[in-house]
C-alpha positions as CSV (number, residue, x, y, z in Angstrom):
1,M,47.2,-50.7,48.2
2,N,46.2,-52.6,45.2
3,I,42.8,-52.3,43.6
4,G,41.3,-55.1,45.6
5,D,42.5,-53.6,48.8
6,I,41.2,-50.1,47.9
7,A,37.9,-51.6,46.8
8,E,37.5,-53.2,50.2
9,A,38.7,-50.1,52.1
10,S,36.4,-47.7,50.1
11,G,33.4,-50.0,49.7
12,L,33.4,-49.4,46.0
13,P,33.5,-52.1,43.3
14,T,36.7,-52.4,41.3
15,K,34.8,-51.6,38.1
16,T,33.7,-48.2,39.6
17,I,37.3,-47.4,40.8
18,R,38.6,-48.1,37.3
19,Y,35.8,-45.9,35.8
20,Y,36.7,-43.1,38.2
21,E,40.3,-43.4,37.1
22,D,39.3,-43.5,33.4
23,I,37.4,-40.2,33.7
24,G,40.1,-38.6,35.8
25,L,38.5,-38.3,39.2
26,I,41.4,-40.2,40.8
27,Q,44.9,-40.7,39.5
28,P,46.6,-43.7,41.3
29,A,50.3,-44.2,40.9
30,R,51.6,-47.1,38.8
31,G,54.1,-49.5,40.1
32,E,57.0,-50.8,38.0
33,N,54.9,-53.7,37.1
34,G,52.2,-51.3,35.7
35,Y,49.7,-52.1,38.4
36,R,47.8,-49.4,40.1
37,V,49.1,-48.4,43.5
38,F,46.6,-46.6,45.7
39,S,47.4,-44.2,48.5
40,E,45.6,-43.2,51.7
41,N,44.6,-40.0,49.8
42,D,43.1,-42.1,47.0
43,R,41.1,-44.1,49.6
44,Q,39.8,-40.8,51.1
45,K,38.8,-39.5,47.7
46,L,37.0,-42.7,46.8
47,I,35.0,-42.6,50.1
48,F,34.3,-39.0,49.3
49,L,33.1,-39.9,45.8
50,S,31.0,-42.7,47.1
51,R,29.2,-40.5,49.6
52,A,28.7,-37.7,47.1
53,R,27.3,-40.1,44.6
54,S,25.0,-41.6,47.2
55,L,23.6,-38.1,47.7
56,G,22.9,-37.9,44.0
57,F,25.6,-35.6,42.9
58,S,26.5,-36.0,39.2
59,I,29.9,-36.9,38.1
60,D,30.5,-33.3,37.0
61,D,29.4,-32.1,40.5
62,C,31.7,-34.7,42.0
63,R,34.6,-33.3,39.9
64,S,33.8,-29.8,41.2
65,L,33.4,-31.0,44.8
66,L,36.8,-32.8,44.6
67,S,38.4,-29.7,43.3
68,L,37.0,-27.7,46.1
69,Y,38.0,-30.4,48.6
70,D,41.6,-30.3,47.4
71,D,41.7,-26.4,47.4
72,R,42.6,-25.3,50.9
73,D,41.9,-21.7,49.9
74,R,38.4,-22.5,48.8
75,S,35.4,-20.5,50.0
76,S,32.7,-22.6,51.7
77,A,30.2,-20.4,49.8
78,D,31.3,-22.1,46.6
79,V,30.6,-25.5,48.1
80,K,27.2,-24.3,49.5
81,T,26.2,-22.9,46.1
82,L,26.9,-26.2,44.4
83,A,25.0,-28.1,47.1
84,E,22.1,-25.6,46.9
85,D,21.9,-26.1,43.1
86,H,21.8,-29.8,43.6
87,L,19.1,-29.5,46.3
88,A,17.0,-27.4,43.9
89,R,17.3,-30.2,41.3
90,I,16.2,-32.8,43.8
91,S,13.2,-30.7,44.9
92,S,12.2,-30.2,41.2
93,K,12.5,-34.0,40.6
94,I,10.4,-34.7,43.7
95,T,7.7,-32.4,42.4
96,E,7.8,-34.1,39.1
97,L,7.6,-37.6,40.7
98,E,4.7,-36.5,42.9
99,S,2.8,-35.3,39.7
100,L,3.6,-38.7,38.0
101,Q,2.4,-40.5,41.1
102,R,-0.9,-38.5,41.2
103,T,-1.6,-39.2,37.5
104,L,-0.8,-42.9,37.7
105,R,-2.8,-43.3,40.9
106,H,-5.8,-41.7,39.2
107,L,-5.5,-43.9,36.1
108,V,-5.1,-47.1,38.3
109,H,-8.2,-46.0,40.3
110,K,-10.2,-45.5,37.0
111,C,-9.2,-48.9,35.7
112,H,-11.7,-51.6,36.7
113,G,-9.1,-54.4,36.5
114,D,-11.7,-56.9,35.3
115,Q,-12.1,-59.1,32.2
116,R,-13.4,-56.2,30.0
117,P,-11.0,-54.9,27.3
118,E,-11.6,-51.3,28.1
119,C,-8.6,-49.8,30.0
120,P,-8.3,-46.2,30.9
121,I,-4.5,-46.7,31.5
122,L,-3.9,-47.8,27.9
123,D,-6.3,-45.2,26.6
124,D,-4.3,-42.5,28.4
125,L,-1.0,-43.8,27.1
126,A,-2.4,-43.8,23.6
127,G,-3.7,-40.2,24.0
128,I,-7.3,-41.2,23.7
């Protein structure tokens, strides 16, 4: 498959596929003409990467997950540990976002939103 075919088959843009190649996540073969030649295994890895990225795994996490995916002697405990670490980061981020939401909701509620120049939102941002 060429890059256009693999992009369609994997649902990823060609730019992303080239990036994944540049950082070593996939290594397609090269034809005599120098063009990339993608295999079924490359397609599966790209779908894997797309799904992992959609779940918020970092590039480094994806690299580890791909390594575990390729290792038939892997321990599922290693995969679970990586996923649990990611889940903890997501939970922490949710807590942080909820705090930001509460703060901003409070500031929006305090602002009269009228023609007066006083604005509690700007005052808070300025540290007043």
